[in-house]
C-alpha positions in Angstrom: 0.0 0.3 -0.1 0.8 3.6 -0.6 0.2 7.2 0.3 -0.2 8.1 -3.0 -3.0 5.5 -3.9 -5.3 6.2 -1.1 -4.8 9.9 -1.9 -6.0 9.2 -5.6 -8.5 7.6 -4.9 -10.6 10.0 -2.1 -10.0 12.4 -4.8 -11.6 11.1 -7.5 -14.6 10.7 -5.5 -14.2 6.3 -4.4 -13.4 5.1 -1.2 -10.7 3.7 0.5 -10.8 0.3 2.1 -10.2 -0.5 5.6 -7.3 -1.9 5.5 -5.7 1.1 3.3 -7.3 3.6 6.1 -5.7 1.2 8.7 -2.0 1.7 7.1 -2.7 5.1 6.4 -3.4 6.1 10.1 -0.8 4.0 11.2 1.6 5.9 8.8 0.7 9.3 9.9 1.7 8.0 13.8 4.6 6.5 12.6 5.8 9.4 10.0 6.0 7.2 7.2 2.7 9.5 5.8 4.7 13.1 4.9 2.9 15.8 6.4 2.2 16.9 2.5 0.4 13.8 1.6 -1.6 14.5 5.3 -2.5 17.5 4.0 -3.3 16.4 0.5 -5.3 13.6 2.2 -7.3 15.9 4.8 -8.5 18.0 1.4 -9.7 15.1 -0.3 -11.5 14.0 2.6 -13.1 17.9 3.5 -13.7 18.6 -1.0 -14.9 15.1 -1.6 -16.4 13.7 1.7 -17.2 10.3 2.7 -19.8 8.0 3.2 -21.3 7.1 7.2 -18.7 3.5 6.3 -15.7 4.9 5.1 -16.2 7.5 8.5 -16.4 4.4 10.5 -14.2 3.3 8.5 -11.4 6.3 9.3 -12.4 6.6 12.2 -11.5 2.8 13.7 -8.1 3.6 11.7 -7.7 6.5 13.8 -8.5 5.0 17.2 -6.3 1.5 16.1 -3.3 3.9 15.8 -2.3 3.6 18.9 -3.2 2.2 22.4 -7.1 1.1 23.3 -7.8 1.1 26.7 -9.8 -2.1 28.4 -11.7 -1.8 31.3 -12.4 -4.5 34.5 -14.9 -2.7 36.4 -17.6 -4.7 37.5 -20.0 -2.2 35.3 -20.2 -0.3 32.1 -17.1 2.2 31.3 -19.6 5.7 30.1 -18.3 9.1 29.1 -19.4 12.2 28.0 -18.4 14.8 25.2 -18.8 18.3 24.7 -18.2 19.7 20.9 -17.2 23.4 23.4 -19.0 26.4 24.2 -18.5 29.5 26.9 -19.4 28.6 31.2 -19.2 24.8 30.1 -18.2 22.9 33.1 -20.6 19.7 32.5 -17.8 17.4 32.9 -16.5 18.1 36.1 -20.1 18.2 37.9 -21.5 15.1 35.8 -18.0 12.8 36.8 -19.0 12.7 40.1 -22.9 12.5 39.7 -22.4 9.4 37.8 -19.7 8.1 39.9 -22.1 8.5 42.8 -24.8 7.2 41.2 -22.9 3.9 40.9 -21.6 4.3 37.5 -17.7 4.2 35.9 -16.5 7.6 34.2 -13.0 7.3 33.1 -12.8 10.9 31.0 -10.1 11.6 29.2 -10.4 15.4 28.6 -8.6 18.3 26.3 -8.0 21.2 26.7 -8.6 25.0 25.7 -9.8 25.0 21.6 -10.1 28.5 20.5 -12.4 30.6 22.4 -13.9 27.7 24.1 -12.4 26.6 27.6 -11.2 22.8 28.4 -12.0 20.4 31.1 -8.6 19.6 31.8 -7.5 23.6 32.4 -10.1 24.2 34.6 -9.7 21.0 36.8 -6.2 22.3 37.1 -7.1 25.3 38.3 -7.2 23.1 42.1 -3.4 23.8 43.7 -1.7 20.5 42.8 -4.0 18.3 40.6 -2.1 17.0 37.8 -4.5 15.4 34.6 -1.1 13.6 33.6 -1.8 10.4 34.9 -0.3 6.8 33.5 -2.6 4.3 32.2 -2.7 2.6 35.4 -3.4 5.5 37.5 -5.8 6.0 35.9 -7.1 2.0 35.8 -6.5 2.4 39.7 -8.6 5.4 40.0 -11.5 5.0 37.9 -12.1 2.3 40.3 -11.8 3.2 43.4 -13.1 6.6 43.0 -15.6 6.0 40.1 -14.7 9.0 37.8 -11.0 10.0 36.6 -11.0 13.1 34.4 -7.1 12.8 32.8 -5.1 13.8 30.0 -5.1 11.5 27.2 -1.1 9.8 26.6 0.4 10.4 23.5 0.1 6.4 22.7 -3.9 7.1 22.6 -4.6 7.7 18.8 -1.9 9.6 17.8 -3.2 9.7 14.4 -5.4 12.3 14.8 -2.8 13.9 16.7 -1.1 14.4 13.6 -4.1 15.0 11.4 -5.3 17.6 13.6 -2.0 19.4 13.4 -2.0 19.2 9.6 -5.5 20.3 9.5 -4.9 23.4 11.3 -3.1 24.9 8.9 -4.8 23.5 5.5 -8.4 25.1 6.1 -9.6 21.9 6.8 -10.8 22.0 9.7 -14.4 22.1 9.4 -15.0 19.2 7.7 -17.5 17.4 9.5 -16.2 13.6 8.3 -12.8 14.6 10.1 -14.1 16.8 13.1 -16.2 13.3 13.6 -13.1 11.2 13.5 -11.0 12.9 15.6 -13.6 13.0 18.3 -14.3 10.0 18.0 -11.2 8.4 17.9 -9.8 9.6 21.0 -13.1 8.5 22.5 -13.0 5.3 21.6 -9.7 4.7 22.0 -11.2 4.7 25.6 -12.6 1.2 25.8 -16.0 2.9 26.6 -19.3 1.0 26.3 -21.9 4.2 25.8 -21.1 7.8 25.5 -23.2 10.9 24.8 -22.6 14.3 23.4 -23.7 17.9 24.2 -23.7 19.3 20.5 -23.4 23.2 21.6 -24.8 25.7 18.9 -25.2 29.6 19.4 -23.0 32.3 19.8 -21.0 30.5 21.9 -20.4 27.9 20.3 -17.7 26.2 17.8 -20.8 24.9 15.5 -22.9 28.4 15.9 -26.0 27.2 13.3 -28.4 24.7 14.5 -28.1 23.1 11.0 -24.6 22.9 11.3 -24.5 21.6 15.0 -27.5 18.8 13.7 -25.0 18.2 11.0 -22.6 17.2 13.6 -24.6 15.5 16.0 -26.1 13.0 13.6 -22.2 12.2 12.1 -20.9 11.7 15.4 -24.1 9.7 17.1 -24.1 7.4 13.2 -20.4 6.8 13.4 -20.3 6.0 16.7 -22.4 3.9 16.7 -21.7 2.1 13.8 -18.3 1.4 15.5 -19.7 -0.3 18.5 -20.3 2.6 21.3 -23.8 2.9 22.5 -24.3 6.7 21.7 -26.9 9.2 21.0 -26.9 13.3 21.7 -28.4 16.4 22.7 -28.5 19.7 20.9 -28.3 22.4 23.5 -28.2 25.9 23.7 -25.1 27.8 23.2 -26.3 31.8 23.3 -25.1 32.5 26.4 -22.6 30.9 28.7 -24.0 27.9 30.6 -22.5 29.0 34.1 -22.3 32.9 34.4 -18.4 32.4 34.7 -16.0 32.1 31.9 -12.4 31.5 32.9 -10.8 28.6 34.9 -11.3 28.9 38.6 -14.0 30.7 38.1 -15.8 28.1 36.5 -14.7 25.5 39.3 -16.3 27.8 41.4 -19.6 27.8 40.0 -19.3 23.3 39.8 -18.8 23.6 43.7 -21.4 25.7 44.2 -23.9 23.0 42.0 -22.1 20.2 44.4 -23.2 21.9 47.5 -26.6 23.5 46.4 -28.3 22.2 43.6 -30.7 24.3 43.1 -32.0 24.8 39.4 -29.7 26.1 37.2 -28.9 26.0 33.3 -25.5 24.0 34.7 -27.6 21.3 36.8 -30.4 21.2 33.8 -27.9 20.2 31.6 -26.1 17.7 33.6 -29.5 16.1 34.6 -30.2 16.0 31.0 -27.0 14.4 29.6 -26.9 12.0 32.4 -30.7 10.4 32.1 -29.6 9.7 28.9 -26.5 8.4 29.7 -27.7 6.1 32.5 -30.3 4.8 30.0 -27.6 3.9 27.1 -25.2 2.3 29.4 -28.5 0.0 30.6 -27.6 1.1 33.9 -31.5 2.9 34.2 -34.6 1.8 32.0 -36.5 4.9 32.5 -35.0 8.4 31.8 -37.1 9.9 34.6 -35.9 7.5 37.1 -32.7 8.1 35.9 -33.0 11.8 36.3 -34.2 11.4 39.6 -30.9 9.3 40.9 -28.8 11.7 39.6 -30.7 14.9 41.4 -30.4 12.5 44.7 -26.5 12.2 44.6 -26.9 16.0 44.9 -28.9 16.6 47.4 -27.7 14.0 49.5 -23.9 15.0 48.7 -22.7 12.1 47.7 -21.2 13.8 44.4 -19.3 16.3 46.1 -18.1 13.5 48.3 -16.8 12.0 44.6 -15.4 15.0 43.6 -13.6 15.3 46.6 -11.8 11.4 46.2 -11.1 12.0 42.3 -9.2 15.7 43.5 -7.5 13.9 46.0 -6.3 10.7 44.1 -5.2 13.3 41.4 -3.0 14.9 43.8 -5.3 18.1 44.5 -6.2 18.7 48.5 -7.9 16.2 49.8 -10.6 18.3 52.0 -11.2 20.2 48.8 -14.8 20.1 49.1 -14.6 21.8 52.6 -12.0 24.6 51.7 -12.8 25.2 48.4 -13.5 28.5 49.1 -10.1 29.5 50.2 -8.0 27.1 47.7 -8.7 28.7 44.4 -6.6 31.0 43.3 -7.9 34.7 42.8 -6.7 37.4 40.4 -5.3 40.6 41.0 -7.8 43.2 40.0 -11.6 42.6 39.5 -13.5 45.6 37.8 -17.2 45.3 37.0 -18.2 46.2 32.9 -21.0 48.5 33.4 -24.5 48.9 31.4 -24.5 51.7 29.2 -28.6 52.1 29.3 -31.1 50.7 30.5 -33.0 47.5 29.3 -33.3 43.7 28.8 -30.5 41.6 27.8 -31.1 40.6 24.3 -28.1 39.0 22.9 -24.3 37.9 24.2 -21.7 37.4 21.7 -20.0 34.2 24.0 -17.2 34.7 21.3 -16.3 37.7 22.1 -16.6 36.5 25.9 -14.1 33.2 24.9 -11.7 35.3 23.4 -11.8 38.0 26.7 -10.6 34.9 28.7 -8.2 34.0 26.2 -6.3 37.3 26.3 -6.8 38.0 30.4 -4.2 34.8 29.9 -7.4 32.1 30.6 -6.3 30.6 27.5 -3.7 29.8 24.7 -2.8 32.1 21.9 -0.5 29.6 20.8 0.4 26.2 21.8 2.7 26.3 24.8 1.2 29.3 26.3 1.0 29.2 30.4 -2.5 29.9 31.6 -3.5 32.4 34.2 -6.2 30.1 36.3 -7.4 33.0 38.4 -8.9 35.1 35.5 -11.5 35.5 33.5 -15.4 37.1 33.9 -17.7 36.4 36.0 -21.4 37.8 37.2 -22.9 37.5 33.4 -26.2 38.4 33.0 -28.6 36.5 31.6 -30.4 36.6 28.3 -33.9 38.1 29.3 -32.5 39.7 32.2 -33.8 43.7 33.2 -30.8 46.0 34.1 -30.3 49.5 34.7 -27.9 51.8 33.2 -24.6 51.9 34.9 -25.7 48.2 36.4 -23.0 45.6 36.2 -23.5 43.3 33.4 -20.4 41.5 34.4 -17.0 41.2 36.3 -13.1 41.0 34.9 -11.3 39.0 36.5 -7.5 40.4 35.5 -3.2 40.1 36.7 -3.4 44.0 35.8 -5.4 47.1 35.3 -3.7 47.3 32.2 -5.5 43.8 31.2 -8.6 44.9 32.5 -8.8 47.7 30.5 -7.9 45.6 27.4 -10.8 43.4 28.3 -13.2 45.9 29.0 -12.7 47.7 25.6 -13.1 43.9 23.9 -16.4 43.9 25.3 -17.6 47.0 24.4 -21.1 46.1 22.6 -20.6 42.1 23.3 -23.9 42.0 25.4 -26.4 44.1 23.7 -29.8 45.5 25.5 -33.3 46.7 24.0 -36.9 45.1 24.6 -37.4 42.3 26.7 -36.9 39.0 25.0 -37.5 35.1 26.5 -34.5 33.2 27.1 -34.0 30.8 24.5 -34.8 26.5 24.4 -31.9 24.9 26.9 -32.5 21.6 25.7 -33.4 22.3 21.8 -33.7 18.4 20.4 -31.9 14.5 21.3 -30.6 12.6 18.5 -29.6 8.9 18.6 
């Protein structure tokens, strides 16, 4: 086999065989496939597209380019993936809730991408906590605690790591076929039995339009099921932050508040919906209503908070974190309010602008290798439909310096629009799968 023949097949509208895709993926991982060939492959897929069968074959080939985990846990291994949004800290809440409900959640997560925050960056805002664990540690923590949120090792889906870097510089990031294979190759390498997908749409999402989000959800669900992992997706709204905060430590604060005071909120509503679907997919519960009630009980009883605390301790964080979190998390030097220029109702929130403001404050990466300041970000962000008076705060800016706060304030001018009263959008738009 050779890369040129595989690329020619794709270019001419044909589809490589599973064996050819396996060869190509291993070539990506080993370096036998050049950057030029990887770029040509990505462009051919982007322009010609793949059938469902070929998309499954590519996903499996990329999964099998490295280590694939297996589990002996006494129950199914289950997980959730979000396509990314602002103030989206569902993973930090959902994993311990599922663990407290008797499930096992070996969650391999990522870091911030573009304007959206990363679960690992948020978790590592907790002092001492490290997510780069060995495979043996990953197994041990998952079995003992019921959940572990960690980073992928270099040996998991290495073909995706190589192809992703090439896509970033060849204008092929937007290909739904390649997005699908990228997301699922890493998730399926974790050896999952069931997966729930949170596909977000709106101003703060990766897929801003409902049409694009629906297309991605259908591709992900059909491909994952075709690869043998029971999967469904919820399309959820991201026209405003899921929690009233954006920034690593500030979002951990919101998670701890949800764990200790389970009042209804956008965060708890989405988390309960995703968790109930996942328990049913895994066969742990037969009815979504009963599954949701079981998960809610883990919050009201404090069992989810206890599971979160055990996970934090097992990953090197403070063993007493659930009791001392208010004094443990880093705080920014400067806190400044962004005031409303006029009175009115919040009619629109530019999530992309909020996310990029956090990145520029130092809460995300402008380039690979940038260090993150976990203390910076935004909080007390107003909600869609909320009435505010002239001069009232729209949000608070947490910055490392006056200069950084001033720059953030300038960049956020107009990010929150005011006008006549509007209804907040539905949080759960539809189910796919």
